[in-house]
Structure formats: structure tokens, C-alpha cells
mmJSON file of the N, C-alpha and C atoms, coordinates in Angstrom:
{"data_MODEL":{"atom_site":{
"group_PDB":["ATOM","ATOM","ATOM","ATOM","ATOM","ATOM","ATOM","ATOM","ATOM","ATOM","ATOM","ATOM","ATOM","ATOM","ATOM","ATOM","ATOM","ATOM","ATOM","ATOM","ATOM","ATOM","ATOM","ATOM","ATOM","ATOM","ATOM","ATOM","ATOM","ATOM","ATOM","ATOM","ATOM","ATOM","ATOM","ATOM","ATOM","ATOM","ATOM","ATOM","ATOM","ATOM","ATOM","ATOM","ATOM","ATOM","ATOM","ATOM","ATOM","ATOM","ATOM","ATOM","ATOM","ATOM","ATOM","ATOM","ATOM","ATOM","ATOM","ATOM","ATOM","ATOM","ATOM","ATOM","ATOM","ATOM","ATOM","ATOM","ATOM","ATOM","ATOM","ATOM","ATOM","ATOM","ATOM","ATOM","ATOM","ATOM","ATOM","ATOM","ATOM","ATOM","ATOM","ATOM","ATOM","ATOM","ATOM","ATOM","ATOM","ATOM","ATOM","ATOM","ATOM","ATOM","ATOM","ATOM","ATOM","ATOM","ATOM","ATOM","ATOM","ATOM","ATOM","ATOM","ATOM","ATOM","ATOM","ATOM","ATOM","ATOM","ATOM","ATOM","ATOM","ATOM","ATOM","ATOM","ATOM","ATOM","ATOM","ATOM","ATOM","ATOM","ATOM","ATOM","ATOM","ATOM","ATOM","ATOM","ATOM","ATOM","ATOM","ATOM","ATOM","ATOM","ATOM","ATOM","ATOM","ATOM","ATOM","ATOM","ATOM","ATOM","ATOM","ATOM","ATOM","ATOM","ATOM","ATOM","ATOM","ATOM","ATOM","ATOM","ATOM","ATOM","ATOM","ATOM","ATOM","ATOM","ATOM","ATOM","ATOM","ATOM","ATOM","ATOM","ATOM","ATOM","ATOM","ATOM","ATOM","ATOM","ATOM","ATOM","ATOM","ATOM","ATOM","ATOM","ATOM","ATOM","ATOM","ATOM","ATOM","ATOM","ATOM","ATOM","ATOM","ATOM","ATOM","ATOM","ATOM","ATOM","ATOM","ATOM","ATOM","ATOM","ATOM","ATOM","ATOM","ATOM","ATOM","ATOM","ATOM","ATOM","ATOM","ATOM","ATOM","ATOM","ATOM","ATOM","ATOM","ATOM","ATOM","ATOM","ATOM","ATOM","ATOM","ATOM"],
"id":[1,2,3,4,5,6,7,8,9,10,11,12,13,14,15,16,17,18,19,20,21,22,23,24,25,26,27,28,29,30,31,32,33,34,35,36,37,38,39,40,41,42,43,44,45,46,47,48,49,50,51,52,53,54,55,56,57,58,59,60,61,62,63,64,65,66,67,68,69,70,71,72,73,74,75,76,77,78,79,80,81,82,83,84,85,86,87,88,89,90,91,92,93,94,95,96,97,98,99,100,101,102,103,104,105,106,107,108,109,110,111,112,113,114,115,116,117,118,119,120,121,122,123,124,125,126,127,128,129,130,131,132,133,134,135,136,137,138,139,140,141,142,143,144,145,146,147,148,149,150,151,152,153,154,155,156,157,158,159,160,161,162,163,164,165,166,167,168,169,170,171,172,173,174,175,176,177,178,179,180,181,182,183,184,185,186,187,188,189,190,191,192,193,194,195,196,197,198,199,200,201,202,203,204,205,206,207,208,209,210,211,212,213,214,215,216],
"type_symbol":["N","C","C","N","C","C","N","C","C","N","C","C","N","C","C","N","C","C","N","C","C","N","C","C","N","C","C","N","C","C","N","C","C","N","C","C","N","C","C","N","C","C","N","C","C","N","C","C","N","C","C","N","C","C","N","C","C","N","C","C","N","C","C","N","C","C","N","C","C","N","C","C","N","C","C","N","C","C","N","C","C","N","C","C","N","C","C","N","C","C","N","C","C","N","C","C","N","C","C","N","C","C","N","C","C","N","C","C","N","C","C","N","C","C","N","C","C","N","C","C","N","C","C","N","C","C","N","C","C","N","C","C","N","C","C","N","C","C","N","C","C","N","C","C","N","C","C","N","C","C","N","C","C","N","C","C","N","C","C","N","C","C","N","C","C","N","C","C","N","C","C","N","C","C","N","C","C","N","C","C","N","C","C","N","C","C","N","C","C","N","C","C","N","C","C","N","C","C","N","C","C","N","C","C","N","C","C","N","C","C","N","C","C","N","C","C"],
"label_atom_id":["N","CA","C","N","CA","C","N","CA","C","N","CA","C","N","CA","C","N","CA","C","N","CA","C","N","CA","C","N","CA","C","N","CA","C","N","CA","C","N","CA","C","N","CA","C","N","CA","C","N","CA","C","N","CA","C","N","CA","C","N","CA","C","N","CA","C","N","CA","C","N","CA","C","N","CA","C","N","CA","C","N","CA","C","N","CA","C","N","CA","C","N","CA","C","N","CA","C","N","CA","C","N","CA","C","N","CA","C","N","CA","C","N","CA","C","N","CA","C","N","CA","C","N","CA","C","N","CA","C","N","CA","C","N","CA","C","N","CA","C","N","CA","C","N","CA","C","N","CA","C","N","CA","C","N","CA","C","N","CA","C","N","CA","C","N","CA","C","N","CA","C","N","CA","C","N","CA","C","N","CA","C","N","CA","C","N","CA","C","N","CA","C","N","CA","C","N","CA","C","N","CA","C","N","CA","C","N","CA","C","N","CA","C","N","CA","C","N","CA","C","N","CA","C","N","CA","C","N","CA","C","N","CA","C","N","CA","C","N","CA","C","N","CA","C","N","CA","C","N","CA","C"],
"label_alt_id":[null,null,null,null,null,null,null,null,null,null,null,null,null,null,null,null,null,null,null,null,null,null,null,null,null,null,null,null,null,null,null,null,null,null,null,null,null,null,null,null,null,null,null,null,null,null,null,null,null,null,null,null,null,null,null,null,null,null,null,null,null,null,null,null,null,null,null,null,null,null,null,null,null,null,null,null,null,null,null,null,null,null,null,null,null,null,null,null,null,null,null,null,null,null,null,null,null,null,null,null,null,null,null,null,null,null,null,null,null,null,null,null,null,null,null,null,null,null,null,null,null,null,null,null,null,null,null,null,null,null,null,null,null,null,null,null,null,null,null,null,null,null,null,null,null,null,null,null,null,null,null,null,null,null,null,null,null,null,null,null,null,null,null,null,null,null,null,null,null,null,null,null,null,null,null,null,null,null,null,null,null,null,null,null,null,null,null,null,null,null,null,null,null,null,null,null,null,null,null,null,null,null,null,null,null,null,null,null,null,null,null,null,null,null,null,null],
"label_comp_id":["MET","MET","MET","SER","SER","SER","GLU","GLU","GLU","LEU","LEU","LEU","ILE","ILE","ILE","ALA","ALA","ALA","ALA","ALA","ALA","ALA","ALA","ALA","ALA","ALA","ALA","GLY","GLY","GLY","LEU","LEU","LEU","GLY","GLY","GLY","LEU","LEU","LEU","GLY","GLY","GLY","ALA","ALA","ALA","TRP","TRP","TRP","PHE","PHE","PHE","LEU","LEU","LEU","LEU","LEU","LEU","TYR","TYR","TYR","SER","SER","SER","ASP","ASP","ASP","ALA","ALA","ALA","SER","SER","SER","ASP","ASP","ASP","GLN","GLN","GLN","ALA","ALA","ALA","ARG","ARG","ARG","THR","THR","THR","GLY","GLY","GLY","ILE","ILE","ILE","ALA","ALA","ALA","LEU","LEU","LEU","LEU","LEU","LEU","MET","MET","MET","VAL","VAL","VAL","VAL","VAL","VAL","SER","SER","SER","VAL","VAL","VAL","VAL","VAL","VAL","LEU","LEU","LEU","ARG","ARG","ARG","LEU","LEU","LEU","GLY","GLY","GLY","PHE","PHE","PHE","ASP","ASP","ASP","TYR","TYR","TYR","ARG","ARG","ARG","VAL","VAL","VAL","ALA","ALA","ALA","SER","SER","SER","THR","THR","THR","LEU","LEU","LEU","LEU","LEU","LEU","PHE","PHE","PHE","ALA","ALA","ALA","VAL","VAL","VAL","ILE","ILE","ILE","ALA","ALA","ALA","ILE","ILE","ILE","GLY","GLY","GLY","VAL","VAL","VAL","LEU","LEU","LEU","LEU","LEU","LEU","PHE","PHE","PHE","ARG","ARG","ARG","ARG","ARG","ARG","TYR","TYR","TYR","ARG","ARG","ARG","GLY","GLY","GLY","GLU","GLU","GLU","ARG","ARG","ARG"],
"label_asym_id":["A","A","A","A","A","A","A","A","A","A","A","A","A","A","A","A","A","A","A","A","A","A","A","A","A","A","A","A","A","A","A","A","A","A","A","A","A","A","A","A","A","A","A","A","A","A","A","A","A","A","A","A","A","A","A","A","A","A","A","A","A","A","A","A","A","A","A","A","A","A","A","A","A","A","A","A","A","A","A","A","A","A","A","A","A","A","A","A","A","A","A","A","A","A","A","A","A","A","A","A","A","A","A","A","A","A","A","A","A","A","A","A","A","A","A","A","A","A","A","A","A","A","A","A","A","A","A","A","A","A","A","A","A","A","A","A","A","A","A","A","A","A","A","A","A","A","A","A","A","A","A","A","A","A","A","A","A","A","A","A","A","A","A","A","A","A","A","A","A","A","A","A","A","A","A","A","A","A","A","A","A","A","A","A","A","A","A","A","A","A","A","A","A","A","A","A","A","A","A","A","A","A","A","A","A","A","A","A","A","A","A","A","A","A","A","A"],
"label_entity_id":["1","1","1","1","1","1","1","1","1","1","1","1","1","1","1","1","1","1","1","1","1","1","1","1","1","1","1","1","1","1","1","1","1","1","1","1","1","1","1","1","1","1","1","1","1","1","1","1","1","1","1","1","1","1","1","1","1","1","1","1","1","1","1","1","1","1","1","1","1","1","1","1","1","1","1","1","1","1","1","1","1","1","1","1","1","1","1","1","1","1","1","1","1","1","1","1","1","1","1","1","1","1","1","1","1","1","1","1","1","1","1","1","1","1","1","1","1","1","1","1","1","1","1","1","1","1","1","1","1","1","1","1","1","1","1","1","1","1","1","1","1","1","1","1","1","1","1","1","1","1","1","1","1","1","1","1","1","1","1","1","1","1","1","1","1","1","1","1","1","1","1","1","1","1","1","1","1","1","1","1","1","1","1","1","1","1","1","1","1","1","1","1","1","1","1","1","1","1","1","1","1","1","1","1","1","1","1","1","1","1","1","1","1","1","1","1"],
"label_seq_id":[1,1,1,2,2,2,3,3,3,4,4,4,5,5,5,6,6,6,7,7,7,8,8,8,9,9,9,10,10,10,11,11,11,12,12,12,13,13,13,14,14,14,15,15,15,16,16,16,17,17,17,18,18,18,19,19,19,20,20,20,21,21,21,22,22,22,23,23,23,24,24,24,25,25,25,26,26,26,27,27,27,28,28,28,29,29,29,30,30,30,31,31,31,32,32,32,33,33,33,34,34,34,35,35,35,36,36,36,37,37,37,38,38,38,39,39,39,40,40,40,41,41,41,42,42,42,43,43,43,44,44,44,45,45,45,46,46,46,47,47,47,48,48,48,49,49,49,50,50,50,51,51,51,52,52,52,53,53,53,54,54,54,55,55,55,56,56,56,57,57,57,58,58,58,59,59,59,60,60,60,61,61,61,62,62,62,63,63,63,64,64,64,65,65,65,66,66,66,67,67,67,68,68,68,69,69,69,70,70,70,71,71,71,72,72,72],
"pdbx_PDB_ins_code":[null,null,null,null,null,null,null,null,null,null,null,null,null,null,null,null,null,null,null,null,null,null,null,null,null,null,null,null,null,null,null,null,null,null,null,null,null,null,null,null,null,null,null,null,null,null,null,null,null,null,null,null,null,null,null,null,null,null,null,null,null,null,null,null,null,null,null,null,null,null,null,null,null,null,null,null,null,null,null,null,null,null,null,null,null,null,null,null,null,null,null,null,null,null,null,null,null,null,null,null,null,null,null,null,null,null,null,null,null,null,null,null,null,null,null,null,null,null,null,null,null,null,null,null,null,null,null,null,null,null,null,null,null,null,null,null,null,null,null,null,null,null,null,null,null,null,null,null,null,null,null,null,null,null,null,null,null,null,null,null,null,null,null,null,null,null,null,null,null,null,null,null,null,null,null,null,null,null,null,null,null,null,null,null,null,null,null,null,null,null,null,null,null,null,null,null,null,null,null,null,null,null,null,null,null,null,null,null,null,null,null,null,null,null,null,null],
"Cartn_x":[4.487,3.269,2.957,3.192,2.876,3.781,4.997,5.876,5.333,4.645,4.042,2.843,2.106,0.975,1.486,2.549,3.134,3.674,4.298,4.83,3.702,2.649,1.515,0.839,0.652,0.029,0.907,2.204,3.114,3.173,3.255,3.308,1.986,0.89,-0.424,-0.732,-0.554,-0.829,0.186,1.428,2.437,2.106,1.644,1.254,0.065,-0.915,-2.053,-1.555,-0.649,-0.132,0.551,1.343,2.069,1.145,0.114,-0.727,-1.933,-2.565,-3.863,-3.964,-2.96,-3.104,-2.81,-3.23,-2.983,-1.791,-0.855,0.321,1.314,2.252,3.276,4.248,4.986,5.984,7.077,7.42,8.44,7.972,6.709,6.175,6.127,5.725,5.689,7.084,8.061,9.437,9.939,9.605,10.019,9.443,8.159,7.521,8.113,8.359,8.948,10.337,11.138,12.466,12.381,11.45,11.267,10.85,9.996,9.574,10.739,11.565,12.725,13.707,13.975,14.892,14.35,13.052,12.446,12.6,12.351,12.465,13.924,14.848,16.271,16.738,16.298,16.674,16.173,14.965,14.386,15.022,15.12,15.582,17.096,17.721,19.147,20.01,19.598,20.438,19.827,18.597,17.882,17.76,17.524,17.248,15.736,15.13,13.673,13.065,13.701,13.133,13.142,14.252,14.339,13.348,13.238,12.309,10.867,10.537,9.181,8.848,9.793,9.558,9.354,10.123,9.926,8.577,8.171,6.847,5.754,5.914,4.93,4.905,6.066,6.133,5.428,5.64,4.965,3.452,2.979,1.535,0.938,1.576,1.056,1.08,2.164,2.256,1.186,0.935,-0.094,-1.484,-1.734,-3.026,-3.244,-2.206,-2.325,-2.556,-1.877,-2.092,-3.55,-4.079,-5.463,-6.426,-6.127,-7.007,-7.084,-5.937,-5.915,-6.216,-6.211,-6.638,-8.115,-8.74,-10.161,-10.479,-9.488,-9.733,-10.132,-10.845,-11.279,-10.725],
"Cartn_y":[1.469,0.676,0.163,0.998,0.571,-0.573,-0.653,-1.757,-3.082,-3.051,-4.278,-4.702,-3.733,-4.047,-4.684,-4.114,-4.686,-6.086,-6.293,-7.611,-8.628,-8.236,-9.148,-9.471,-8.465,-8.699,-9.595,-9.33,-10.145,-11.58,-11.768,-13.138,-13.877,-13.19,-13.829,-14.198,-13.254,-13.541,-14.513,-14.418,-15.375,-16.79,-16.928,-18.251,-18.793,-17.934,-18.375,-18.863,-18.082,-18.43,-19.791,-20.035,-21.3,-22.484,-22.281,-23.405,-23.66,-22.609,-22.794,-22.393,-21.74,-21.28,-22.41,-22.193,-23.181,-22.757,-22.075,-21.584,-22.722,-22.448,-23.454,-23.6,-24.67,-24.908,-23.848,-23.355,-22.312,-21.021,-20.665,-19.455,-19.605,-20.758,-21.0,-20.956,-21.508,-21.464,-20.027,-19.235,-17.834,-17.043,-17.233,-16.535,-17.015,-18.31,-18.835,-18.237,-18.13,-17.532,-16.056,-15.331,-13.922,-13.774,-14.673,-14.607,-14.895,-15.876,-16.196,-15.031,-14.446,-13.309,-12.142,-11.902,-10.807,-11.013,-12.214,-12.499,-12.415,-12.916,-12.846,-11.396,-10.588,-9.176,-8.474,-8.818,-8.157,-8.655,-9.942,-10.491,-10.649,-11.004,-11.271,-10.04,-9.132,-7.975,-6.65,-6.663,-5.471,-4.403,-4.858,-3.96,-3.85,-3.0,-2.915,-2.373,-1.394,-0.797,-1.81,-2.49,-3.48,-4.62,-5.044,-6.115,-5.689,-4.475,-3.971,-3.87,-3.417,-3.326,-4.704,-5.687,-7.042,-7.618,-7.381,-7.844,-7.171,-5.888,-5.185,-5.739,-6.06,-6.651,-8.005,-8.804,-10.105,-9.915,-9.014,-8.79,-8.294,-7.34,-6.807,-7.869,-8.631,-9.69,-10.753,-11.162,-12.183,-11.62,-10.373,-9.764,-9.652,-9.304,-9.269,-10.663,-11.655,-13.034,-13.442,-13.13,-13.487,-12.758,-11.499,-10.701,-11.283,-11.622,-12.077,-13.554,-14.288,-15.689,-15.83,-14.757,-14.795,-15.403,-15.502,-16.067,-14.974,-15.349,-14.381,-14.726],
"Cartn_z":[8.374,8.361,6.956,5.94,4.576,4.126,4.679,4.309,4.84,5.969,6.49,5.652,5.146,4.268,2.978,2.402,1.185,1.448,2.595,2.936,3.101,3.783,3.977,2.653,1.809,0.507,-0.358,-0.373,-1.173,-0.706,0.603,1.134,0.933,1.186,1.036,-0.4,-1.303,-2.711,-3.296,-2.847,-3.301,-2.853,-1.625,-1.125,-1.905,-2.199,-3.014,-4.363,-4.985,-6.304,-6.277,-5.246,-5.167,-4.906,-4.107,-3.695,-4.595,-5.106,-5.741,-7.2,-7.762,-9.144,-10.122,-11.355,-12.402,-13.269,-12.673,-13.392,-13.635,-14.515,-14.823,-13.647,-13.686,-12.634,-12.657,-13.836,-13.938,-13.286,-13.483,-12.861,-11.346,-10.872,-9.428,-8.82,-9.526,-9.043,-8.985,-9.99,-10.011,-8.851,-8.575,-7.456,-6.131,-6.011,-4.778,-4.541,-5.596,-5.457,-5.085,-5.687,-5.322,-3.869,-3.395,-2.0,-1.063,-1.393,-0.555,-0.533,-1.696,-1.762,-0.951,-1.027,-0.265,1.24,1.692,3.121,3.568,2.754,3.111,3.155,2.21,2.221,3.476,3.901,5.07,6.366,6.528,7.804,7.876,6.773,6.798,6.65,5.778,5.47,5.892,6.354,6.814,5.719,4.485,3.367,3.216,4.017,4.061,2.777,2.161,0.946,-0.196,-0.394,-1.465,-1.228,0.007,0.342,0.106,0.506,0.31,-1.173,-1.976,-3.416,-4.036,-3.609,-4.138,-3.716,-2.477,-2.054,-2.877,-3.176,-3.995,-5.417,-5.954,-7.295,-7.319,-6.298,-6.214,-6.179,-5.334,-5.202,-6.515,-7.155,-8.416,-9.503,-9.573,-10.574,-10.411,-9.183,-8.945,-9.241,-8.878,-9.191,-10.706,-11.438,-12.896,-13.465,-12.911,-13.34,-13.135,-11.949,-11.652,-12.569,-12.869,-13.73,-15.141,-15.702,-17.084,-17.238,-16.158,-16.198,-15.856,-15.405,-15.09,-13.739,-12.852,-11.537,-10.562,-9.532,-8.524,-7.187],
"occupancy":[1.0,1.0,1.0,1.0,1.0,1.0,1.0,1.0,1.0,1.0,1.0,1.0,1.0,1.0,1.0,1.0,1.0,1.0,1.0,1.0,1.0,1.0,1.0,1.0,1.0,1.0,1.0,1.0,1.0,1.0,1.0,1.0,1.0,1.0,1.0,1.0,1.0,1.0,1.0,1.0,1.0,1.0,1.0,1.0,1.0,1.0,1.0,1.0,1.0,1.0,1.0,1.0,1.0,1.0,1.0,1.0,1.0,1.0,1.0,1.0,1.0,1.0,1.0,1.0,1.0,1.0,1.0,1.0,1.0,1.0,1.0,1.0,1.0,1.0,1.0,1.0,1.0,1.0,1.0,1.0,1.0,1.0,1.0,1.0,1.0,1.0,1.0,1.0,1.0,1.0,1.0,1.0,1.0,1.0,1.0,1.0,1.0,1.0,1.0,1.0,1.0,1.0,1.0,1.0,1.0,1.0,1.0,1.0,1.0,1.0,1.0,1.0,1.0,1.0,1.0,1.0,1.0,1.0,1.0,1.0,1.0,1.0,1.0,1.0,1.0,1.0,1.0,1.0,1.0,1.0,1.0,1.0,1.0,1.0,1.0,1.0,1.0,1.0,1.0,1.0,1.0,1.0,1.0,1.0,1.0,1.0,1.0,1.0,1.0,1.0,1.0,1.0,1.0,1.0,1.0,1.0,1.0,1.0,1.0,1.0,1.0,1.0,1.0,1.0,1.0,1.0,1.0,1.0,1.0,1.0,1.0,1.0,1.0,1.0,1.0,1.0,1.0,1.0,1.0,1.0,1.0,1.0,1.0,1.0,1.0,1.0,1.0,1.0,1.0,1.0,1.0,1.0,1.0,1.0,1.0,1.0,1.0,1.0,1.0,1.0,1.0,1.0,1.0,1.0,1.0,1.0,1.0,1.0,1.0,1.0,1.0,1.0,1.0,1.0,1.0,1.0],
"B_iso_or_equiv":[0.0,0.0,0.0,0.0,0.0,0.0,0.0,0.0,0.0,0.0,0.0,0.0,0.0,0.0,0.0,0.0,0.0,0.0,0.0,0.0,0.0,0.0,0.0,0.0,0.0,0.0,0.0,0.0,0.0,0.0,0.0,0.0,0.0,0.0,0.0,0.0,0.0,0.0,0.0,0.0,0.0,0.0,0.0,0.0,0.0,0.0,0.0,0.0,0.0,0.0,0.0,0.0,0.0,0.0,0.0,0.0,0.0,0.0,0.0,0.0,0.0,0.0,0.0,0.0,0.0,0.0,0.0,0.0,0.0,0.0,0.0,0.0,0.0,0.0,0.0,0.0,0.0,0.0,0.0,0.0,0.0,0.0,0.0,0.0,0.0,0.0,0.0,0.0,0.0,0.0,0.0,0.0,0.0,0.0,0.0,0.0,0.0,0.0,0.0,0.0,0.0,0.0,0.0,0.0,0.0,0.0,0.0,0.0,0.0,0.0,0.0,0.0,0.0,0.0,0.0,0.0,0.0,0.0,0.0,0.0,0.0,0.0,0.0,0.0,0.0,0.0,0.0,0.0,0.0,0.0,0.0,0.0,0.0,0.0,0.0,0.0,0.0,0.0,0.0,0.0,0.0,0.0,0.0,0.0,0.0,0.0,0.0,0.0,0.0,0.0,0.0,0.0,0.0,0.0,0.0,0.0,0.0,0.0,0.0,0.0,0.0,0.0,0.0,0.0,0.0,0.0,0.0,0.0,0.0,0.0,0.0,0.0,0.0,0.0,0.0,0.0,0.0,0.0,0.0,0.0,0.0,0.0,0.0,0.0,0.0,0.0,0.0,0.0,0.0,0.0,0.0,0.0,0.0,0.0,0.0,0.0,0.0,0.0,0.0,0.0,0.0,0.0,0.0,0.0,0.0,0.0,0.0,0.0,0.0,0.0,0.0,0.0,0.0,0.0,0.0,0.0],
"pdbx_formal_charge":[null,null,null,null,null,null,null,null,null,null,null,null,null,null,null,null,null,null,null,null,null,null,null,null,null,null,null,null,null,null,null,null,null,null,null,null,null,null,null,null,null,null,null,null,null,null,null,null,null,null,null,null,null,null,null,null,null,null,null,null,null,null,null,null,null,null,null,null,null,null,null,null,null,null,null,null,null,null,null,null,null,null,null,null,null,null,null,null,null,null,null,null,null,null,null,null,null,null,null,null,null,null,null,null,null,null,null,null,null,null,null,null,null,null,null,null,null,null,null,null,null,null,null,null,null,null,null,null,null,null,null,null,null,null,null,null,null,null,null,null,null,null,null,null,null,null,null,null,null,null,null,null,null,null,null,null,null,null,null,null,null,null,null,null,null,null,null,null,null,null,null,null,null,null,null,null,null,null,null,null,null,null,null,null,null,null,null,null,null,null,null,null,null,null,null,null,null,null,null,null,null,null,null,null,null,null,null,null,null,null,null,null,null,null,null,null],
"auth_seq_id":[1,1,1,2,2,2,3,3,3,4,4,4,5,5,5,6,6,6,7,7,7,8,8,8,9,9,9,10,10,10,11,11,11,12,12,12,13,13,13,14,14,14,15,15,15,16,16,16,17,17,17,18,18,18,19,19,19,20,20,20,21,21,21,22,22,22,23,23,23,24,24,24,25,25,25,26,26,26,27,27,27,28,28,28,29,29,29,30,30,30,31,31,31,32,32,32,33,33,33,34,34,34,35,35,35,36,36,36,37,37,37,38,38,38,39,39,39,40,40,40,41,41,41,42,42,42,43,43,43,44,44,44,45,45,45,46,46,46,47,47,47,48,48,48,49,49,49,50,50,50,51,51,51,52,52,52,53,53,53,54,54,54,55,55,55,56,56,56,57,57,57,58,58,58,59,59,59,60,60,60,61,61,61,62,62,62,63,63,63,64,64,64,65,65,65,66,66,66,67,67,67,68,68,68,69,69,69,70,70,70,71,71,71,72,72,72],
"auth_comp_id":["MET","MET","MET","SER","SER","SER","GLU","GLU","GLU","LEU","LEU","LEU","ILE","ILE","ILE","ALA","ALA","ALA","ALA","ALA","ALA","ALA","ALA","ALA","ALA","ALA","ALA","GLY","GLY","GLY","LEU","LEU","LEU","GLY","GLY","GLY","LEU","LEU","LEU","GLY","GLY","GLY","ALA","ALA","ALA","TRP","TRP","TRP","PHE","PHE","PHE","LEU","LEU","LEU","LEU","LEU","LEU","TYR","TYR","TYR","SER","SER","SER","ASP","ASP","ASP","ALA","ALA","ALA","SER","SER","SER","ASP","ASP","ASP","GLN","GLN","GLN","ALA","ALA","ALA","ARG","ARG","ARG","THR","THR","THR","GLY","GLY","GLY","ILE","ILE","ILE","ALA","ALA","ALA","LEU","LEU","LEU","LEU","LEU","LEU","MET","MET","MET","VAL","VAL","VAL","VAL","VAL","VAL","SER","SER","SER","VAL","VAL","VAL","VAL","VAL","VAL","LEU","LEU","LEU","ARG","ARG","ARG","LEU","LEU","LEU","GLY","GLY","GLY","PHE","PHE","PHE","ASP","ASP","ASP","TYR","TYR","TYR","ARG","ARG","ARG","VAL","VAL","VAL","ALA","ALA","ALA","SER","SER","SER","THR","THR","THR","LEU","LEU","LEU","LEU","LEU","LEU","PHE","PHE","PHE","ALA","ALA","ALA","VAL","VAL","VAL","ILE","ILE","ILE","ALA","ALA","ALA","ILE","ILE","ILE","GLY","GLY","GLY","VAL","VAL","VAL","LEU","LEU","LEU","LEU","LEU","LEU","PHE","PHE","PHE","ARG","ARG","ARG","ARG","ARG","ARG","TYR","TYR","TYR","ARG","ARG","ARG","GLY","GLY","GLY","GLU","GLU","GLU","ARG","ARG","ARG"],
"auth_asym_id":["A","A","A","A","A","A","A","A","A","A","A","A","A","A","A","A","A","A","A","A","A","A","A","A","A","A","A","A","A","A","A","A","A","A","A","A","A","A","A","A","A","A","A","A","A","A","A","A","A","A","A","A","A","A","A","A","A","A","A","A","A","A","A","A","A","A","A","A","A","A","A","A","A","A","A","A","A","A","A","A","A","A","A","A","A","A","A","A","A","A","A","A","A","A","A","A","A","A","A","A","A","A","A","A","A","A","A","A","A","A","A","A","A","A","A","A","A","A","A","A","A","A","A","A","A","A","A","A","A","A","A","A","A","A","A","A","A","A","A","A","A","A","A","A","A","A","A","A","A","A","A","A","A","A","A","A","A","A","A","A","A","A","A","A","A","A","A","A","A","A","A","A","A","A","A","A","A","A","A","A","A","A","A","A","A","A","A","A","A","A","A","A","A","A","A","A","A","A","A","A","A","A","A","A","A","A","A","A","A","A","A","A","A","A","A","A"],
"auth_atom_id":["N","CA","C","N","CA","C","N","CA","C","N","CA","C","N","CA","C","N","CA","C","N","CA","C","N","CA","C","N","CA","C","N","CA","C","N","CA","C","N","CA","C","N","CA","C","N","CA","C","N","CA","C","N","CA","C","N","CA","C","N","CA","C","N","CA","C","N","CA","C","N","CA","C","N","CA","C","N","CA","C","N","CA","C","N","CA","C","N","CA","C","N","CA","C","N","CA","C","N","CA","C","N","CA","C","N","CA","C","N","CA","C","N","CA","C","N","CA","C","N","CA","C","N","CA","C","N","CA","C","N","CA","C","N","CA","C","N","CA","C","N","CA","C","N","CA","C","N","CA","C","N","CA","C","N","CA","C","N","CA","C","N","CA","C","N","CA","C","N","CA","C","N","CA","C","N","CA","C","N","CA","C","N","CA","C","N","CA","C","N","CA","C","N","CA","C","N","CA","C","N","CA","C","N","CA","C","N","CA","C","N","CA","C","N","CA","C","N","CA","C","N","CA","C","N","CA","C","N","CA","C","N","CA","C","N","CA","C","N","CA","C","N","CA","C","N","CA","C","N","CA","C"],
"pdbx_PDB_model_num":[1,1,1,1,1,1,1,1,1,1,1,1,1,1,1,1,1,1,1,1,1,1,1,1,1,1,1,1,1,1,1,1,1,1,1,1,1,1,1,1,1,1,1,1,1,1,1,1,1,1,1,1,1,1,1,1,1,1,1,1,1,1,1,1,1,1,1,1,1,1,1,1,1,1,1,1,1,1,1,1,1,1,1,1,1,1,1,1,1,1,1,1,1,1,1,1,1,1,1,1,1,1,1,1,1,1,1,1,1,1,1,1,1,1,1,1,1,1,1,1,1,1,1,1,1,1,1,1,1,1,1,1,1,1,1,1,1,1,1,1,1,1,1,1,1,1,1,1,1,1,1,1,1,1,1,1,1,1,1,1,1,1,1,1,1,1,1,1,1,1,1,1,1,1,1,1,1,1,1,1,1,1,1,1,1,1,1,1,1,1,1,1,1,1,1,1,1,1,1,1,1,1,1,1,1,1,1,1,1,1,1,1,1,1,1,1]
}}}
């Protein structure tokens, strides 16, 4: 169950980052690539632990970005 929470948080915050943040194009490309790799690991290769860790990294990274940029 916790892996689904991490996946939802990673996908949701990653989508926010790509669509609404004022980050650079390089940062957006990096997050987009991490999201694609996470989904491919989960669906293509069935590496659930690696995928869950990448989703958690995405969520934590976006939350830190929002914290230090002053966004809510």
C-alpha cells in the first residue's frame, strides 16, 4: 500500500512541477525523465522497489523545491 502512496505522490507532484512551476527547462526535463524511468521500471520490468524509490525521490525533490522557492 505504501508503494502506491509513493507512486501517487511522485506522479502528482511531478505533474505539478512540469506544468506549474517556474523551474528551468533543464530541471523540468530531468523530472520528466525520472518520471518516465519510474513508470518503465514499474510496468515494463516489474522492479517495484526501484520504482517506488524513484517516485519518493521525485516527491521529496519537488517538495524541497517548493519549500525553498516559497511556493505553496
